[in-house]
Each structure stands twice: as C-alpha cells, then as structure tokens.
All heavy atoms as an XYZ file, in Angstrom:
862
protein
N       0.853     -1.176      0.000
C       0.000      0.000      0.000
C       0.888      1.224      0.000
O       1.822      1.341      0.774
C      -0.889     -0.013      1.250
C      -1.874      1.106      1.262
S      -3.170      0.816      2.472
C      -2.595      1.833      3.789
N       0.591      2.174     -0.853
C       1.388      3.383     -0.987
C       0.739      4.493     -0.169
O      -0.303      5.012     -0.529
C       1.492      3.764     -2.464
C       2.474      4.891     -2.697
O       2.933      5.509     -1.750
N       2.774      5.137     -3.947
N       1.366      4.868      0.963
C       0.804      5.889      1.852
C       0.881      7.284      1.260
O       0.184      8.185      1.695
C       1.535      5.883      3.204
C       1.201      4.640      4.008
O       0.088      4.108      3.814
O       2.041      4.203      4.804
N       1.757      7.500      0.258
C       1.914      8.840     -0.317
C       0.673      9.304     -1.059
O       0.444     10.492     -1.208
C       3.113      8.878     -1.267
C       4.421      8.627     -0.524
O       4.488      8.954      0.679
O       5.357      8.094     -1.145
N      -0.151      8.364     -1.522
C      -1.328      8.730     -2.308
C      -2.587      8.874     -1.457
O      -3.641      9.152     -1.975
C      -1.560      7.700     -3.402
C      -0.462      7.703     -4.435
C      -0.761      6.766     -5.560
C       0.377      6.821     -6.555
N       0.092      6.082     -7.756
N      -2.475      8.665     -0.143
C      -3.642      8.815      0.710
C      -3.973     10.292      0.868
O      -3.091     11.139      0.962
C      -3.400      8.213      2.087
C      -3.453      6.719      2.090
C      -3.330      6.182      3.501
O      -2.749      6.802      4.363
N      -3.888      5.008      3.712
N      -5.243     10.561      0.916
C      -5.728     11.932      1.048
C      -5.737     12.344      2.519
O      -6.131     11.583      3.389
C      -7.155     11.984      0.495
C      -7.807     13.312      0.611
C      -9.237     13.262      0.100
O      -9.556     12.398     -0.729
O     -10.025     14.102      0.546
N      -5.284     13.552      2.806
C      -5.330     14.079      4.164
C      -6.724     14.610      4.446
O      -7.330     15.266      3.604
C      -4.300     15.209      4.344
C      -2.839     14.788      4.347
C      -1.940     16.009      4.374
C      -2.532     13.895      5.521
N      -7.239     14.310      5.633
C      -8.542     14.817      6.028
C      -8.389     15.633      7.299
O      -7.492     15.398      8.103
C      -9.560     13.670      6.250
C      -9.886     12.975      4.957
C      -9.065     12.695      7.278
N      -9.259     16.619      7.478
C      -9.228     17.475      8.654
C     -10.092     16.888      9.752
O     -11.135     16.301      9.479
C      -9.779     18.871      8.319
C      -8.893     19.622      7.333
O      -7.675     19.406      7.357
O      -9.427     20.429      6.552
N      -9.655     17.052     10.982
C     -10.511     16.796     12.127
C     -10.117     17.759     13.223
O      -9.018     18.289     13.243
C     -10.479     15.328     12.570
C      -9.223     14.892     13.269
C      -9.156     14.883     14.653
C      -8.123     14.472     12.552
C      -8.008     14.468     15.296
C      -6.983     14.048     13.190
C      -6.917     14.057     14.571
N     -11.060     18.009     14.117
C     -10.857     19.027     15.138
C     -11.185     18.469     16.514
O     -12.173     17.773     16.681
C     -11.752     20.239     14.844
C     -11.548     21.378     15.791
C     -12.307     22.627     15.360
O     -12.740     22.726     14.220
N     -12.443     23.560     16.254
N     -10.309     18.749     17.474
C     -10.540     18.407     18.871
C     -10.477     19.710     19.642
O      -9.444     20.371     19.663
C      -9.492     17.407     19.395
C      -9.550     16.115     18.591
C      -9.708     17.147     20.872
C      -8.495     15.118     18.944
N     -11.607     20.084     20.237
C     -11.761     21.377     20.894
C     -11.381     22.472     19.908
O     -11.986     22.576     18.866
C     -10.948     21.428     22.192
C     -11.320     20.369     23.241
C     -10.387     20.438     24.430
C     -12.752     20.522     23.686
N     -10.368     23.276     20.186
C     -10.026     24.367     19.271
C      -8.828     24.021     18.391
O      -8.397     24.840     17.588
C      -9.733     25.640     20.066
O      -8.615     25.428     20.906
N      -8.287     22.825     18.517
C      -7.118     22.420     17.734
C      -7.539     21.675     16.480
O      -8.389     20.798     16.522
C      -6.204     21.530     18.579
C      -5.683     22.148     19.877
C      -4.931     21.098     20.684
C      -4.799     23.331     19.587
N      -6.912     22.016     15.355
C      -7.204     21.346     14.093
C      -6.016     20.506     13.686
O      -4.869     20.916     13.850
C      -7.504     22.365     12.989
C      -8.839     23.022     13.128
C      -9.153     23.864     11.919
C     -10.536     24.463     12.058
N     -10.904     25.241     10.882
N      -6.299     19.309     13.166
C      -5.262     18.381     12.742
C      -5.555     17.898     11.337
O      -6.671     17.966     10.859
C      -5.235     17.152     13.660
C      -4.909     17.450     15.103
C      -5.918     17.718     16.014
C      -3.597     17.457     15.538
C      -5.629     17.982     17.341
C      -3.293     17.722     16.861
C      -4.311     17.983     17.758
O      -4.015     18.245     19.062
N      -4.529     17.338     10.690
C      -4.685     16.647      9.417
C      -4.166     15.236      9.637
O      -3.172     15.029     10.322
C      -3.899     17.328      8.308
C      -4.509     18.640      7.859
C      -3.963     19.013      6.507
C      -4.613     20.280      6.018
N      -5.932     20.079      5.487
N      -4.870     14.261      9.085
C      -4.458     12.872      9.242
C      -4.804     12.087      7.984
O      -5.581     12.540      7.144
C      -5.134     12.227     10.468
O      -4.546     10.960     10.709
C      -6.629     12.077     10.271
N      -4.220     10.904      7.882
C      -4.537      9.985      6.785
C      -5.414      8.881      7.357
O      -5.162      8.371      8.440
C      -3.265      9.385      6.206
C      -2.387     10.410      5.522
C      -1.116      9.788      5.001
C      -0.237     10.852      4.376
N       1.043     10.284      3.907
N      -6.460      8.515      6.632
C      -7.360      7.451      7.064
C      -6.853      6.121      6.525
O      -6.502      6.011      5.348
C      -8.783      7.715      6.566
C      -9.404      9.036      7.006
C     -10.794      9.175      6.402
C      -9.475      9.137      8.507
N      -6.849      5.108      7.378
C      -6.401      3.785      6.944
C      -7.501      3.084      6.145
O      -8.678      3.432      6.246
C      -6.038      2.902      8.157
O      -7.221      2.699      8.935
C      -4.954      3.538      9.005
N      -7.108      2.086      5.388
C      -8.081      1.306      4.616
C      -9.053      0.613      5.564
O     -10.257      0.554      5.315
C      -7.357      0.287      3.745
C      -8.312     -0.451      2.799
C      -7.619     -1.496      1.979
N      -7.466     -2.673      2.813
C      -6.360     -3.398      2.913
N      -5.301     -3.093      2.215
N      -6.299     -4.443      3.709
N      -8.541      0.090      6.687
C      -9.395     -0.587      7.664
C     -10.472      0.363      8.187
O     -11.632     -0.012      8.334
C      -8.543     -1.102      8.823
C      -9.322     -1.842      9.868
C      -8.413     -2.345     10.981
C      -9.221     -3.030     12.050
N      -8.367     -3.490     13.157
N     -10.103      1.597      8.471
C     -11.069      2.588      8.956
C     -12.110      2.903      7.880
O     -13.306      2.967      8.165
C     -10.348      3.872      9.370
C     -11.289      4.957      9.827
C     -11.784      4.956     11.123
C     -11.704      5.968      8.973
C     -12.671      5.931     11.551
C     -12.584      6.946      9.393
C     -13.059      6.930     10.684
O     -13.937      7.884     11.092
N     -11.684      3.062      6.650
C     -12.623      3.390      5.569
C     -13.603      2.251      5.291
O     -14.735      2.487      4.896
C     -11.851      3.717      4.282
C     -11.103      5.027      4.337
C     -10.333      5.243      3.042
C      -9.483      6.471      3.091
N      -8.684      6.640      1.866
N     -13.179      1.006      5.506
C     -14.016     -0.152      5.200
C     -14.763     -0.691      6.412
O     -15.398     -1.735      6.336
C     -13.150     -1.261      4.594
C     -12.572     -0.877      3.248
C     -11.573     -1.889      2.716
O     -11.308     -2.901      3.401
O     -11.056     -1.661      1.609
N     -14.696      0.016      7.538
C     -15.339     -0.449      8.766
C     -16.856     -0.514      8.590
O     -17.423      0.150      7.726
C     -15.003      0.470      9.934
C     -15.747      1.790      9.887
C     -15.197      2.803     10.860
N     -15.975      4.009     10.871
C     -15.955      4.957      9.966
N     -15.177      4.841      8.910
N     -16.710      6.026     10.077
N     -17.480     -1.325      9.418
C     -18.934     -1.429      9.408
C     -19.504     -0.124      9.975
O     -19.142      0.294     11.071
C     -19.382     -2.612     10.268
C     -20.856     -2.868     10.255
C     -21.196     -4.095     11.078
C     -22.688     -4.313     11.112
N     -23.032     -5.464     11.961
N     -20.364      0.518      9.234
C     -20.929      1.800      9.641
C     -21.903      1.614     10.795
O     -22.636      0.626     10.860
C     -21.667      2.475      8.476
C     -20.803      2.736      7.257
C     -19.752      3.761      7.514
C     -18.970      4.035      6.242
N     -17.718      4.678      6.473
N     -21.915      2.565     11.700
C     -22.827      2.534     12.837
C     -24.248      2.798     12.360
O     -24.492      3.667     11.534
C     -22.436      3.599     13.862
C     -23.465      3.764     14.959
C     -23.543      2.846     15.997
C     -24.387      4.808     14.942
C     -24.494      2.970     16.987
C     -25.336      4.943     15.935
C     -25.382      4.023     16.955
O     -26.331      4.150     17.937
N     -25.165      2.017     12.880
C     -26.584      2.293     12.635
C     -27.291      2.166     13.973
O     -27.057      1.209     14.730
C     -27.187      1.373     11.582
C     -27.265     -0.065     11.954
C     -27.913     -0.886     10.825
N     -27.786     -2.287     11.155
C     -28.792     -3.041     11.571
N     -29.995     -2.551     11.659
N     -28.597     -4.300     11.873
N     -28.115      3.128     14.313
C     -28.805      3.068     15.607
C     -29.719      1.850     15.681
O     -30.251      1.388     14.676
C     -29.608      4.369     15.664
C     -29.546      4.970     14.311
C     -28.465      4.298     13.535
N     -29.879      1.327     16.875
C     -30.735      0.163     17.077
C     -32.196      0.541     16.872
O     -32.642      1.596     17.286
C     -30.530     -0.386     18.482
C     -29.099     -0.794     18.750
C     -29.056     -2.143     19.373
C     -27.646     -2.557     19.690
N     -26.977     -3.230     18.647
N     -32.930     -0.342     16.217
C     -34.361     -0.151     16.000
C     -35.095     -0.723     17.219
O     -34.992     -1.921     17.488
C     -34.793     -0.862     14.719
C     -36.237     -0.657     14.387
O     -37.034     -0.214     15.214
N     -36.599     -0.978     13.161
N     -35.849      0.094     17.974
C     -36.528     -0.420     19.164
C     -37.615     -1.445     18.853
O     -38.070     -2.155     19.745
C     -37.122      0.835     19.801
C     -37.201      1.835     18.707
C     -36.097      1.511     17.753
N     -38.015     -1.559     17.586
C     -39.056     -2.516     17.218
C     -38.480     -3.843     16.725
O     -39.194     -4.665     16.168
C     -39.969     -1.906     16.167
C     -40.749     -0.728     16.726
C     -41.816     -0.270     15.787
C     -42.607      0.829     16.463
N     -43.825      1.130     15.773
N     -37.181     -4.063     16.935
C     -36.539     -5.318     16.570
C     -35.907     -5.934     17.806
O     -35.216     -5.263     18.562
C     -35.451     -5.089     15.519
C     -35.962     -4.646     14.182
C     -34.851     -4.415     13.176
O     -33.670     -4.356     13.547
O     -35.186     -4.295     11.991
N     -36.155     -7.222     18.005
C     -35.508     -7.967     19.081
C     -34.447     -8.835     18.415
O     -34.768     -9.754     17.670
C     -36.520     -8.833     19.869
C     -35.810     -9.649     20.937
C     -37.617     -7.965     20.469
N     -33.172     -8.493     18.671
C     -32.046     -9.185     18.046
C     -31.264     -9.962     19.089
O     -31.255     -9.614     20.257
C     -31.124     -8.192     17.347
C     -31.782     -7.530     16.146
C     -30.823     -6.592     15.426
N     -31.378     -6.166     14.160
C     -31.221     -6.815     13.011
N     -30.510     -7.918     12.975
N     -31.773     -6.374     11.908
N     -30.577    -11.006     18.649
C     -29.756    -11.801     19.566
C     -28.483    -11.034     19.911
O     -27.898    -10.381     19.059
C     -29.404    -13.142     18.926
O     -28.665    -12.940     17.738
N     -28.095    -11.110     21.169
C     -26.852    -10.458     21.593
C     -25.697    -11.454     21.641
O     -24.542    -11.054     21.715
C     -27.008     -9.750     22.958
C     -27.957     -8.586     22.845
C     -27.465    -10.711     24.027
N     -26.014    -12.758     21.597
C     -25.011    -13.813     21.538
C     -25.508    -14.903     20.593
O     -26.702    -15.056     20.395
C     -24.732    -14.430     22.941
C     -26.033    -14.890     23.609
C     -23.976    -13.474     23.826
C     -25.840    -15.568     24.948
N     -24.606    -15.665     19.988
C     -25.053    -16.780     19.150
C     -25.581    -17.910     20.026
O     -25.168    -18.062     21.177
C     -23.781    -17.194     18.405
C     -22.655    -16.704     19.242
C     -23.156    -15.497     19.982
N     -26.509    -18.691     19.488
C     -27.063    -19.798     20.263
C     -28.126    -20.549     19.494
O     -28.299    -20.371     18.292
N     -28.881    -21.361     20.234
C     -29.945    -22.189     19.657
C     -31.276    -21.830     20.309
O     -31.361    -21.737     21.536
C     -29.646    -23.687     19.907
O     -28.362    -23.992     19.369
C     -30.688    -24.568     19.236
N     -32.302    -21.651     19.507
C     -33.638    -21.351     20.017
C     -34.217    -22.641     20.607
O     -34.324    -23.651     19.916
C     -34.563    -20.820     18.898
C     -33.986    -19.572     18.245
C     -35.969    -20.561     19.434
C     -33.813    -18.375     19.156
N     -34.589    -22.591     21.903
C     -35.127    -23.790     22.556
C     -36.616    -23.671     22.869
O     -37.238    -24.662     23.224
C     -34.363    -24.099     23.856
O     -34.431    -22.974     24.719
C     -32.916    -24.446     23.558
N     -37.177    -22.483     22.746
C     -38.606    -22.322     23.005
C     -39.109    -20.981     22.505
O     -38.403    -19.986     22.564
N     -40.344    -20.986     21.985
C     -40.981    -19.758     21.516
C     -42.337    -19.655     22.205
O     -43.147    -20.574     22.114
C     -41.154    -19.768     19.979
C     -39.780    -19.881     19.302
C     -41.881    -18.515     19.509
C     -39.831    -20.054     17.806
N     -42.575    -18.545     22.901
C     -43.806    -18.369     23.670
C     -44.808    -17.427     23.010
O     -45.846    -17.152     23.597
C     -43.470    -17.833     25.060
C     -42.533    -18.733     25.820
O     -42.431    -19.918     25.532
N     -41.835    -18.186     26.785
N     -44.511    -16.899     21.834
C     -45.391    -15.927     21.175
C     -45.621    -16.328     19.727
O     -44.923    -17.170     19.175
C     -44.784    -14.497     21.231
C     -44.725    -13.992     22.650
C     -43.426    -14.447     20.572
N     -46.646    -15.701     19.130
C     -46.923    -15.925     17.714
C     -47.280    -14.589     17.073
O     -47.546    -13.596     17.762
C     -48.041    -16.943     17.536
C     -49.330    -16.558     18.215
C     -50.352    -17.670     18.122
C     -51.573    -17.238     18.946
N     -52.456    -18.314     19.245
N     -47.303    -14.548     15.763
C     -47.607    -13.316     15.024
C     -48.973    -12.767     15.423
O     -49.943    -13.512     15.558
C     -47.584    -13.571     13.523
C     -46.210    -13.961     13.025
O     -45.226    -13.858     13.744
N     -46.142    -14.413     11.793
N     -49.044    -11.449     15.651
C     -50.300    -10.789     15.975
C     -50.657    -10.803     17.452
O     -51.640    -10.194     17.861
N     -49.881    -11.475     18.274
C     -50.184    -11.588     19.708
C     -49.820    -10.302     20.444
O     -48.782     -9.712     20.204
C     -49.389    -12.762     20.298
C     -49.638    -13.003     21.764
C     -48.867    -14.216     22.271
O     -48.439    -15.062     21.502
N     -48.699    -14.287     23.578
N     -50.705     -9.859     21.353
C     -50.416     -8.714     22.222
C     -49.597     -9.212     23.405
O     -49.934    -10.235     24.004
C     -51.700     -8.059     22.716
C     -52.464     -7.355     21.627
C     -53.685     -6.654     22.179
C     -54.444     -5.988     21.032
N     -55.626     -5.278     21.502
N     -48.526     -8.480     23.733
C     -47.611     -8.904     24.789
C     -47.303     -7.716     25.695
O     -47.144     -6.593     25.228
C     -46.295     -9.449     24.183
C     -45.390    -10.007     25.253
C     -46.573    -10.507     23.135
N     -47.253     -7.978     26.993
C     -46.911     -6.949     27.986
C     -45.395     -6.870     28.144
O     -44.692     -7.869     27.972
C     -47.536     -7.284     29.349
C     -49.036     -7.343     29.340
C     -49.596     -5.970     29.534
C     -51.116     -6.056     29.670
N     -51.744     -4.790     29.480
N     -44.903     -5.707     28.512
C     -43.478     -5.536     28.773
C     -43.013     -6.464     29.872
O     -43.674     -6.603     30.895
N     -41.875     -7.128     29.674
C     -41.332     -8.048     30.673
C     -41.687     -9.506     30.446
O     -41.057    -10.388     31.028
N     -42.697     -9.800     29.625
C     -43.055    -11.195     29.350
C     -41.948    -11.864     28.538
O     -41.261    -11.227     27.747
C     -44.367    -11.280     28.561
C     -45.599    -11.006     29.390
C     -46.880    -11.256     28.606
O     -46.979    -12.319     27.954
O     -47.759    -10.385     28.657
N     -41.794    -13.170     28.716
C     -40.762    -13.927     28.000
C     -41.255    -14.221     26.586
O     -42.306    -14.836     26.395
C     -40.421    -15.237     28.743
C     -39.410    -16.060     27.945
C     -39.875    -14.928     30.129
N     -40.484    -13.781     25.586
C     -40.823    -14.033     24.181
C     -40.330    -15.403     23.741
O     -41.046    -16.152     23.091
C     -40.195    -12.964     23.287
C     -40.616    -11.515     23.517
C     -39.817    -10.595     22.625
C     -42.100    -11.374     23.254
N     -39.077    -15.705     24.075
C     -38.486    -16.973     23.663
C     -37.285    -17.301     24.528
O     -36.842    -16.482     25.333
C     -38.110    -16.952     22.177
C     -37.356    -15.733     21.636
C     -35.873    -15.930     21.736
C     -37.755    -15.519     20.190
N     -36.775    -18.533     24.363
C     -35.592    -18.977     25.097
C     -34.470    -19.228     24.091
O     -34.697    -19.851     23.050
C     -35.853    -20.266     25.889
C     -36.772    -20.095     27.085
C     -38.233    -20.154     26.694
O     -38.617    -20.852     25.774
N     -39.050    -19.378     27.382
N     -33.292    -18.751     24.458
C     -32.106    -18.913     23.622
C     -31.044    -19.617     24.455
O     -30.632    -19.107     25.494
C     -31.598    -17.540     23.164
C     -30.276    -17.505     22.402
C     -30.446    -18.163     21.031
C     -29.805    -16.072     22.228
N     -30.635    -20.815     24.018
C     -29.596    -21.550     24.738
C     -28.242    -21.196     24.146
O     -28.028    -21.290     22.937
C     -29.820    -23.055     24.624
C     -28.804    -23.849     25.420
C     -29.028    -25.343     25.338
O     -30.193    -25.765     25.273
O     -28.023    -26.073     25.333
N     -27.338    -20.755     25.034
C     -25.985    -20.403     24.610
C     -25.032    -20.787     25.727
O     -25.294    -20.504     26.897
C     -25.894    -18.920     24.321
N     -23.949    -21.439     25.387
C     -22.936    -21.859     26.349
C     -23.546    -22.672     27.502
O     -23.257    -22.433     28.670
C     -22.162    -20.649     26.868
C     -21.435    -19.913     25.762
S     -20.502    -18.482     26.315
C     -21.813    -17.340     26.686
N     -24.453    -23.578     27.175
C     -25.123    -24.479     28.118
C     -25.996    -23.748     29.140
O     -26.296    -24.277     30.197
C     -24.107    -25.371     28.824
C     -23.351    -26.275     27.871
C     -22.426    -27.183     28.609
C     -21.667    -28.054     27.605
N     -20.750    -28.956     28.260
N     -26.405    -22.537     28.813
C     -27.329    -21.785     29.671
C     -28.527    -21.360     28.830
O     -28.370    -21.024     27.661
C     -26.659    -20.526     30.239
C     -25.524    -20.819     31.182
S     -24.872    -19.352     31.994
C     -24.485    -18.282     30.638
N     -29.697    -21.379     29.441
C     -30.908    -20.937     28.750
C     -31.164    -19.484     29.142
O     -31.262    -19.152     30.316
C     -32.116    -21.823     29.106
C     -33.375    -21.289     28.460
C     -31.860    -23.261     28.669
N     -31.241    -18.624     28.134
C     -31.481    -17.203     28.346
C     -32.908    -16.874     27.927
O     -33.298    -17.162     26.789
C     -30.508    -16.376     27.495
C     -29.073    -16.670     27.826
O     -28.560    -16.209     28.827
N     -28.413    -17.472     26.996
N     -33.670    -16.285     28.829
C     -35.021    -15.840     28.494
C     -34.928    -14.468     27.841
O     -34.304    -13.562     28.382
C     -35.893    -15.756     29.745
C     -36.232    -17.123     30.284
O     -36.449    -18.062     29.529
N     -36.281    -17.249     31.595
N     -35.559    -14.339     26.687
C     -35.585    -13.057     25.973
C     -36.924    -12.410     26.304
O     -37.983    -12.945     25.979
C     -35.437    -13.252     24.445
C     -34.217    -14.121     24.120
C     -35.385    -11.909     23.751
C     -32.889    -13.594     24.604
N     -36.889    -11.245     26.949
C     -38.084    -10.570     27.438
C     -38.554     -9.478     26.483
O     -37.753     -8.866     25.776
C     -37.813     -9.936     28.809
C     -37.487    -10.942     29.865
N     -38.449    -11.562     30.625
C     -36.303    -11.451     30.274
C     -37.869    -12.403     31.461
N     -36.556    -12.356     31.264
N     -39.850     -9.206     26.522
C     -40.459     -8.127     25.757
C     -40.001     -6.802     26.381
O     -40.154     -6.611     27.586
C     -41.982     -8.275     25.811
C     -42.743     -7.240     25.053
S     -42.574     -7.500     23.286
C     -43.744     -6.305     22.683
N     -39.458     -5.869     25.574
C     -38.951     -4.620     26.134
C     -40.043     -3.632     26.569
O     -39.810     -2.803     27.444
C     -38.104     -4.038     25.006
C     -38.595     -4.690     23.760
C     -39.150     -6.019     24.161
N     -41.231     -3.710     25.972
C     -42.336     -2.802     26.281
C     -43.638     -3.445     25.829
O     -43.613     -4.462     25.141
C     -42.142     -1.440     25.590
C     -41.827     -1.549     24.117
C     -42.829     -1.749     23.188
C     -40.515     -1.473     23.667
C     -42.547     -1.861     21.834
C     -40.214     -1.583     22.321
C     -41.229     -1.774     21.404
N     -44.771     -2.878     26.225
C     -46.068     -3.393     25.772
C     -46.170     -3.217     24.257
O     -45.794     -2.173     23.721
C     -47.220     -2.642     26.435
C     -47.319     -2.915     27.930
O     -46.541     -3.746     28.432
O     -48.180     -2.303     28.585
N     -46.678     -4.236     23.574
C     -46.814     -4.124     22.125
C     -47.414     -5.365     21.507
O     -47.913     -6.251     22.199
N     -47.323     -5.410     20.181
C     -47.878     -6.512     19.397
C     -46.751     -7.136     18.573
O     -45.917     -6.426     18.012
C     -49.009     -6.008     18.470
C     -49.556     -7.134     17.611
C     -50.114     -5.366     19.282
N     -46.752     -8.458     18.505
C     -45.751     -9.182     17.715
C     -46.137     -9.069     16.246
O     -47.228     -9.477     15.847
C     -45.685    -10.672     18.122
C     -45.404    -10.821     19.615
C     -44.656    -11.418     17.282
C     -44.102    -10.255     20.088
N     -45.250     -8.516     15.433
C     -45.500     -8.405     14.001
C     -45.049     -9.676     13.278
O     -45.775    -10.224     12.465
C     -44.762     -7.188     13.429
C     -45.024     -6.932     11.972
C     -44.368     -5.638     11.518
C     -44.648     -5.357     10.061
N     -43.995     -4.112      9.631
N     -43.827    -10.137     13.583
C     -43.280    -11.334     12.939
C     -42.305    -12.041     13.862
O     -41.513    -11.387     14.535
C     -42.522    -10.966     11.657
C     -43.315    -11.232     10.411
O     -44.054    -12.220     10.348
N     -43.166    -10.374      9.426
N     -42.333    -13.365     13.863
C     -41.342    -14.177     14.562
C     -40.492    -14.822     13.471
O     -41.007    -15.520     12.606
C     -42.014    -15.257     15.446
C     -40.964    -16.133     16.106
C     -42.921    -14.619     16.481
N     -39.180    -14.567     13.501
C     -38.287    -15.018     12.431
C     -37.468    -16.256     12.790
O     -36.578    -16.628     12.039
C     -37.334    -13.885     12.047
C     -38.036    -12.726     11.400
C     -38.274    -11.556     12.107
C     -38.463    -12.787     10.083
C     -38.916    -10.475     11.519
C     -39.114    -11.719      9.482
C     -39.334    -10.570     10.211
O     -39.975     -9.511      9.626
N     -37.742    -16.879     13.923
C     -36.954    -18.048     14.346
C     -37.870    -19.242     14.584
O     -39.075    -19.089     14.740
C     -36.145    -17.742     15.624
C     -35.066    -16.728     15.351
C     -37.041    -17.280     16.755
N     -37.273    -20.436     14.609
C     -37.986    -21.678     14.888
C     -37.242    -22.422     15.979
O     -36.026    -22.251     16.144
C     -38.044    -22.552     13.633
C     -38.810    -21.947     12.486
C     -38.762    -22.841     11.271
C     -39.464    -22.131     10.124
N     -39.165    -22.719      8.836
N     -37.946    -23.261     16.711
C     -37.315    -24.070     17.757
C     -36.264    -24.978     17.103
O     -36.511    -25.585     16.068
C     -38.367    -24.911     18.515
C     -37.693    -25.867     19.481
C     -39.330    -24.001     19.254
N     -35.076    -25.013     17.706
C     -33.975    -25.819     17.190
C     -33.064    -25.071     16.235
O     -32.000    -25.572     15.874
N     -33.452    -23.881     15.824
C     -32.650    -23.101     14.887
C     -31.435    -22.504     15.583
O     -31.529    -21.950     16.669
C     -33.511    -21.980     14.287
C     -32.790    -21.106     13.294
C     -33.698    -20.021     12.717
O     -34.897    -19.982     12.965
N     -33.105    -19.131     11.951
N     -30.268    -22.637     14.955
C     -29.048    -22.012     15.463
C     -28.932    -20.632     14.821
O     -29.072    -20.504     13.600
C     -27.820    -22.849     15.113
C     -27.790    -24.184     15.829
C     -26.551    -24.965     15.452
C     -26.608    -26.371     15.950
N     -26.399    -26.560     17.336
N     -28.711    -19.610     15.652
C     -28.651    -18.248     15.135
C     -27.330    -17.578     15.528
O     -26.767    -17.880     16.575
C     -29.847    -17.398     15.628
C     -29.870    -17.316     17.156
C     -31.151    -17.930     15.080
C     -30.877    -16.332     17.691
N     -26.837    -16.657     14.691
C     -25.624    -15.917     15.016
C     -25.942    -14.696     15.877
O     -27.113    -14.372     16.119
C     -25.101    -15.487     13.645
C     -26.342    -15.332     12.827
C     -27.292    -16.404     13.330
N     -24.918    -14.005     16.310
C     -25.078    -12.752     17.049
C     -25.741    -11.724     16.132
O     -25.513    -11.713     14.928
C     -23.695    -12.250     17.492
C     -23.731    -10.951     18.238
C     -22.348    -10.521     18.639
C     -22.415     -9.168     19.321
N     -21.088     -8.691     19.699
N     -26.570    -10.867     16.692
C     -27.255     -9.770     16.001
C     -28.269    -10.267     14.961
O     -28.562     -9.593     13.987
C     -26.245     -8.820     15.355
C     -26.860     -7.451     15.074
O     -27.687     -6.986     15.881
O     -26.533     -6.849     14.027
N     -28.839    -11.439     15.180
C     -29.850    -12.005     14.279
C     -31.219    -11.468     14.679
O     -31.568    -11.432     15.862
C     -29.828    -13.532     14.375
C     -30.707    -14.230     13.371
C     -30.254    -14.471     12.089
C     -31.990    -14.652     13.724
C     -31.057    -15.121     11.160
C     -32.795    -15.307     12.797
C     -32.326    -15.533     11.526
O     -33.124    -16.172     10.607
N     -32.017    -11.041     13.707
C     -33.379    -10.549     13.972
C     -34.266    -11.737     14.334
O     -34.525    -12.608     13.511
C     -33.934     -9.817     12.748
C     -35.362     -9.310     12.856
C     -35.523     -8.342     14.022
C     -35.796     -8.664     11.561
N     -34.713    -11.768     15.605
C     -35.537    -12.880     16.089
C     -37.019    -12.543     16.033
O     -37.824    -13.356     15.592
C     -35.143    -13.244     17.519
C     -33.709    -13.700     17.665
S     -33.275    -14.189     19.346
C     -33.374    -12.635     20.214
N     -37.390    -11.347     16.498
C     -38.794    -10.941     16.577
C     -38.894     -9.479     16.154
O     -38.083     -8.646     16.546
C     -39.349    -11.108     18.009
C     -40.785    -10.642     18.097
C     -39.236    -12.554     18.472
N     -39.924     -9.183     15.358
C     -40.218     -7.802     14.962
C     -41.518     -7.381     15.646
O     -42.472     -8.139     15.681
C     -40.355     -7.710     13.444
C     -40.473     -6.305     12.927
C     -40.515     -6.261     11.405
O     -40.645     -7.312     10.743
O     -40.438     -5.145     10.879
N     -41.530     -6.172     16.196
C     -42.680     -5.660     16.937
C     -43.390     -4.581     16.131
O     -42.804     -3.929     15.288
C     -42.217     -5.090     18.278
C     -41.309     -6.003     19.106
C     -40.743     -5.249     20.284
C     -42.068     -7.228     19.559
N     -44.690     -4.383     16.443
C     -45.449     -3.303     15.789
C     -45.386     -2.063     16.631
O     -45.217     -2.096     17.814
C     -46.899     -3.727     15.591
C     -47.050     -4.731     14.486
C     -48.505     -5.060     14.179
O     -49.410     -4.390     14.676
O     -48.714     -6.000     13.425
C-alpha cells in the first residue's frame, strides 16, 4: 500500500485542528446504525429452545418471548415494552448468530 497517495482529512478536537490519513481498515469499517426499538435481536449466538409468542399476539413488557440456549445456559428473551408481535423469524432448534433478527414488533 502506498501511503503517499492517501488523502489528508481534517478533524478538530476542541479548538485544535489536525490533518491525518485514514487507513483502509477505517474506511471499510462497518458503519454505525442506531438500534431499531421494534426489533428484538440476539446479543449472543445460540440455539432457540422455546418460543412463547406468535404473530399478531399482544404482549406486555417483561413477558418472556423466547428462550435462547448459549454456552449451556438458557437465556429468556423478554419483551422490552407493551406491544404486538408483528413477525417471529426463528424456529425451535434453529441455530442463530449474534445480532440475528428474532422478533419484529409493531
């Protein structure tokens, strides 16, 4: 990689201004996107061992939506607020990765 051809970019910290070169790794990084409160995503990879809700069901905040087994422990996934289940995207026995969309809320 030829560093001489990299473009200098400005950035400012308080009242000081700097010029720097951005690395390829920084330019190709995964962009931040805010979390959607109407999506219930997995925070760890695991296997779905139980589903307690179905599409169109009204659910109160705190109720258990499903069980996710990871590292020999069963994790209960709770409803974050009162709402309605729009779609359930997982099945019992399904292995899912981290950040997988499990349930969509209305």
